[in-house]
VMD Tcl script that draws the C-alpha trace (Angstrom):
set ca {
  {4.88 13.60 19.43}
  {5.45 16.36 16.73}
  {8.15 14.04 15.07}
  {5.79 11.31 14.86}
  {3.01 13.53 13.30}
  {5.52 14.80 10.79}
  {6.30 11.25 9.75}
  {2.77 10.30 9.40}
  {2.25 13.50 7.36}
  {5.20 12.50 5.14}
  {3.50 9.08 4.67}
  {0.35 10.57 3.05}
  {1.77 11.55 -0.34}
  {3.59 8.17 -0.70}
  {0.52 6.38 0.37}
  {-1.53 8.29 -2.28}
  {1.17 7.31 -4.90}
  {1.32 3.68 -3.94}
  {-2.47 3.39 -3.78}
  {-2.92 4.89 -7.20}
  {-0.36 2.76 -8.72}
  {-1.70 -0.46 -7.04}
  {-5.23 0.36 -8.17}
  {-4.22 0.79 -11.86}
  {-2.10 -2.36 -11.76}
  {-4.91 -4.34 -10.30}
  {-7.26 -3.29 -13.11}
  {-4.66 -4.54 -15.66}
  {-3.86 -7.79 -13.65}
  {-7.57 -8.56 -13.67}
  {-7.39 -9.20 -17.36}
  {-3.86 -10.43 -17.99}
  {-3.81 -12.72 -14.76}
  {0.07 -12.57 -14.89}
  {2.94 -10.44 -13.24}
  {3.53 -7.56 -15.55}
  {6.33 -5.20 -14.69}
  {5.74 -3.21 -17.84}
  {3.33 -1.17 -15.72}
  {6.16 0.16 -13.61}
  {8.19 0.79 -16.72}
  {5.47 3.03 -18.29}
  {5.36 4.86 -14.85}
  {9.15 5.52 -15.17}
  {8.77 6.29 -18.97}
  {6.20 8.80 -18.29}
  {8.38 10.82 -15.99}
  {11.32 10.66 -18.32}
  {9.32 11.87 -21.42}
  {7.90 14.65 -19.08}
  {11.64 15.69 -18.30}
  {12.72 15.58 -22.02}
  {9.88 17.75 -23.46}
  {9.88 20.08 -20.54}
  {13.70 20.80 -20.99}
  {13.01 21.10 -24.78}
  {10.36 23.76 -24.28}
  {12.12 25.51 -21.32}
  {15.66 25.54 -22.76}
  {15.32 25.60 -26.44}
  {12.05 27.49 -26.90}
  {12.38 29.81 -23.82}
  {8.83 29.11 -22.66}
  {7.94 29.98 -19.09}
  {8.02 26.99 -16.66}
  {4.24 26.53 -16.38}
  {3.92 26.34 -20.34}
  {6.97 24.13 -20.39}
  {5.46 21.72 -17.77}
  {2.17 21.65 -19.67}
  {3.86 20.61 -22.87}
  {5.90 18.13 -21.16}
  {2.87 16.50 -19.36}
  {0.80 16.48 -22.64}
  {3.71 14.81 -24.43}
  {4.16 12.31 -21.60}
  {0.54 11.28 -21.53}
  {0.48 10.87 -25.31}
  {3.64 8.91 -25.61}
  {2.74 6.78 -22.45}
  {-0.77 6.16 -23.52}
  {0.22 5.26 -27.11}
  {2.83 2.96 -25.68}
  {0.53 1.29 -23.46}
  {-2.17 0.66 -26.04}
  {0.36 -0.62 -28.40}
  {1.94 -3.10 -25.84}
  {-1.55 -4.16 -24.82}
  {-2.90 -4.87 -28.46}
  {0.36 -6.01 -30.08}
  {2.14 -8.02 -27.36}
  {0.00 -8.75 -24.30}
  {-3.34 -9.69 -25.87}
  {-1.80 -12.23 -28.29}
  {0.36 -13.67 -25.57}
  {-2.52 -14.00 -23.06}
  {-4.59 -15.88 -25.70}
  {-1.96 -18.38 -26.60}
  {0.84 -18.56 -23.92}
  {0.05 -16.65 -20.78}
  {3.23 -17.43 -18.92}
  {5.24 -15.70 -21.63}
  {3.74 -12.45 -20.54}
  {6.25 -12.29 -17.69}
  {9.20 -12.55 -20.17}
  {7.68 -10.15 -22.56}
  {7.04 -7.75 -19.76}
  {10.78 -7.90 -18.90}
  {11.74 -7.26 -22.49}
  {9.40 -4.19 -22.97}
  {10.76 -2.73 -19.60}
  {14.37 -2.77 -21.09}
  {13.22 -1.29 -24.37}
  {11.48 1.53 -22.54}
  {14.38 2.22 -20.18}
  {16.96 2.27 -23.05}
  {14.72 4.46 -25.18}
  {14.45 7.01 -22.52}
  {18.25 6.64 -21.72}
  {19.30 7.22 -25.40}
  {16.72 10.01 -25.98}
  {18.26 11.91 -22.89}
  {21.84 11.00 -23.84}
  {22.30 9.40 -20.59}
  {21.82 12.78 -18.71}
  {20.05 13.16 -15.47}
  {17.46 15.86 -16.12}
  {16.09 17.81 -13.25}
  {13.14 20.14 -12.93}
  {13.43 23.41 -11.07}
  {11.51 23.26 -7.81}
  {7.96 24.79 -7.72}
  {5.09 24.81 -5.35}
  {7.59 24.11 -2.60}
  {6.19 26.48 -0.10}
  {4.97 24.84 3.19}
  {1.66 24.55 4.86}
  {1.75 24.35 8.61}
  {-0.80 21.92 10.04}
  {0.48 21.91 13.68}
  {3.26 23.46 15.61}
  {4.98 22.65 18.88}
  {7.03 25.52 19.67}
  {9.83 25.63 16.94}
  {8.87 22.30 15.50}
  {6.13 22.48 12.84}
  {4.34 19.66 11.06}
  {4.24 20.65 7.38}
  {3.72 19.61 3.83}
  {4.54 21.46 0.69}
  {1.91 22.51 -1.83}
  {3.14 20.10 -4.40}
  {2.76 17.19 -1.90}
  {-0.86 18.26 -1.27}
  {-1.64 18.59 -4.95}
  {-0.32 15.22 -5.70}
  {-2.15 13.60 -2.83}
  {-5.44 15.08 -3.82}
  {-4.89 14.09 -7.59}
  {-3.80 10.49 -6.88}
  {-6.64 10.06 -4.28}
  {-8.98 11.42 -6.94}
  {-7.78 8.79 -9.37}
  {-8.43 5.95 -6.92}
  {-11.91 7.35 -5.90}
  {-13.00 7.94 -9.60}
  {-11.68 4.58 -10.66}
  {-13.57 2.77 -7.86}
  {-16.71 4.66 -8.75}
  {-16.43 3.56 -12.41}
  {-15.86 -0.11 -11.53}
  {-18.67 -0.22 -9.13}
  {-21.30 2.09 -10.41}
  {-21.04 1.69 -14.29}
  {-21.78 -0.91 -16.84}
  {-18.10 -0.89 -17.85}
  {-17.11 -1.76 -14.45}
  {-19.55 -4.81 -14.49}
  {-18.31 -5.96 -17.85}
  {-14.69 -5.70 -16.56}
  {-15.59 -7.91 -13.51}
  {-17.21 -10.42 -15.79}
  {-14.30 -10.62 -18.03}
  {-11.93 -11.02 -15.14}
  {-13.90 -13.61 -13.65}
  {-14.52 -15.86 -16.83}
  {-13.59 -14.33 -20.22}
  {-15.11 -17.20 -22.18}
  {-18.46 -16.91 -20.36}
  {-18.42 -13.18 -21.01}
  {-17.94 -13.76 -24.65}
  {-20.82 -16.14 -24.78}
  {-22.99 -13.33 -23.25}
  {-22.17 -11.07 -25.96}
  {-19.32 -9.00 -24.53}
  {-15.99 -8.62 -26.37}
  {-13.32 -9.81 -23.96}
  {-10.50 -8.49 -26.17}
  {-11.95 -5.02 -26.23}
  {-12.40 -5.06 -22.49}
  {-8.78 -6.29 -22.20}
  {-7.50 -3.29 -24.33}
  {-9.60 -0.75 -22.45}
  {-8.40 -2.02 -19.01}
  {-4.74 -2.18 -20.16}
  {-4.98 1.31 -21.69}
  {-6.71 2.70 -18.62}
  {-3.99 1.17 -16.33}
  {-1.36 2.76 -18.54}
  {-3.09 6.13 -18.13}
  {-2.99 5.79 -14.41}
  {0.83 4.88 -14.53}
  {1.35 7.76 -16.76}
  {-0.37 10.38 -14.53}
  {1.35 8.96 -11.56}
  {4.68 9.27 -13.28}
  {4.04 12.88 -14.09}
  {2.90 13.77 -10.62}
  {5.87 11.79 -9.02}
  {8.30 13.51 -11.18}
  {6.76 16.94 -10.30}
  {7.49 16.14 -6.63}
  {10.81 14.41 -6.82}
  {12.16 16.61 -9.60}
  {13.66 13.72 -11.76}
  {13.11 10.14 -12.71}
  {16.03 7.71 -12.81}
  {16.53 5.45 -15.80}
  {16.48 2.43 -13.53}
  {13.32 3.36 -11.89}
  {11.22 1.19 -14.27}
  {12.64 -2.06 -12.83}
  {12.37 -0.83 -9.26}
  {8.86 0.51 -9.42}
  {7.83 -2.60 -11.66}
  {8.87 -5.05 -8.89}
  {7.57 -2.77 -6.12}
  {4.20 -2.25 -7.69}
  {3.84 -5.82 -8.44}
  {4.26 -6.70 -4.90}
  {2.67 -3.86 -3.15}
  {-0.55 -4.74 -5.06}
  {-0.48 -8.17 -3.57}
  {-0.81 -6.73 0.01}
  {-4.46 -5.91 -0.57}
  {-5.07 -8.68 -3.10}
  {-5.36 -8.51 -6.83}
  {-9.03 -9.39 -7.05}
  {-10.36 -5.89 -5.86}
  {-8.51 -2.96 -7.07}
  {-9.67 -0.77 -4.15}
  {-8.56 -3.36 -1.60}
  {-5.18 -3.39 -3.49}
  {-4.99 0.34 -3.25}
  {-5.78 0.21 0.55}
  {-3.01 -2.51 1.17}
  {-0.48 -0.39 -0.90}
  {-1.29 2.77 1.12}
  {-0.79 0.90 4.49}
  {2.56 -0.41 3.27}
  {3.63 3.22 2.44}
  {2.94 4.07 6.13}
  {5.07 1.13 7.22}
  {7.82 2.12 4.79}
  {7.88 5.76 6.07}
  {7.89 4.73 9.63}
  {10.77 2.37 9.10}
  {12.73 5.12 7.35}
  {12.04 7.46 10.33}
  {12.82 5.09 13.23}
  {14.74 2.05 11.73}
  {18.12 1.80 9.99}
  {17.60 3.30 6.52}
  {20.23 1.10 4.86}
  {18.00 -1.96 5.69}
  {14.73 -0.23 4.59}
  {14.43 -1.85 1.17}
  {15.51 -5.21 2.27}
  {12.93 -5.31 5.04}
  {10.08 -3.85 2.90}
  {10.66 -6.22 0.08}
  {11.11 -9.20 2.45}
  {7.68 -8.21 4.01}
  {6.03 -7.98 0.68}
  {7.23 -11.41 -0.39}
  {6.18 -12.84 2.84}
  {2.67 -11.39 2.64}
  {2.53 -12.62 -1.06}
  {3.38 -16.26 -0.05}
  {0.77 -16.03 2.89}
  {-1.92 -14.78 0.60}
  {-1.10 -17.33 -2.02}
  {-1.29 -20.21 0.61}
  {-4.63 -19.03 1.98}
  {-6.07 -18.97 -1.60}
  {-4.72 -22.52 -2.12}
  {-6.31 -23.67 1.14}
  {-9.62 -22.13 0.18}
}
mol new
graphics top color blue
foreach p $ca { graphics top sphere $p radius 0.5 }
foreach p [lrange $ca 0 end-1] q [lrange $ca 1 end] { graphics top cylinder $p $q radius 0.2 }
display resetview
């Protein structure tokens, strides 16, 4: 029983990460209407920029760790947000207007550019953060076995859950949320009603980039590093996990992604670990095919 509770506790931070990533991806997908693995690349790029600037501040300038982390986080948000805005305005928006299917190819190209830029900037070195906030909080104990989470896991969970809650509040209770919904449903009709679909596109894409950047920072804080190949892995995974809850509603997409995180954690705890990625990706593809078939039938 204690082991099961510990695995459920372990699933909570991962569920929060998947939910926040899926929520942001669904916001961007609403205006692009095409698979875009650039989102996962921005997530990884954000973590890598954090590592680069934190190392610079900590090693070169001899700053204390909290100050170095703050500088790294600010630089990461600045670079990632600027990158997302530039990609949305200069690449994705023109392609969506003229040839939407080329968005997929352009996203692959941008992912390679971001991965290689971070790799060259780091001189192909794996940079690791020193551990922090790794003291444990005990939730339940059964003799010597304790159900615990670390402070960094709890902080990440709270912040990522707040991203989903705040984003859902904006989409459902503000005028911008209504405008975003109108543009996702029919951009031309929204334009005829006086709404700038291009402006909504850029705001949505930049907001999604901000979510990816913040999640990349928080994930790097927890794991301590960010691999150069993480852009491709997370790009594909986010694309598929967002489909579990459906792309039409970011909150449903976040809920489906959180449920998948629980399944992934349980498989890692009770199933053969070497088969985990194969099983999870196969399940995601199956769910995507089934949801596509249901939409066609409707």
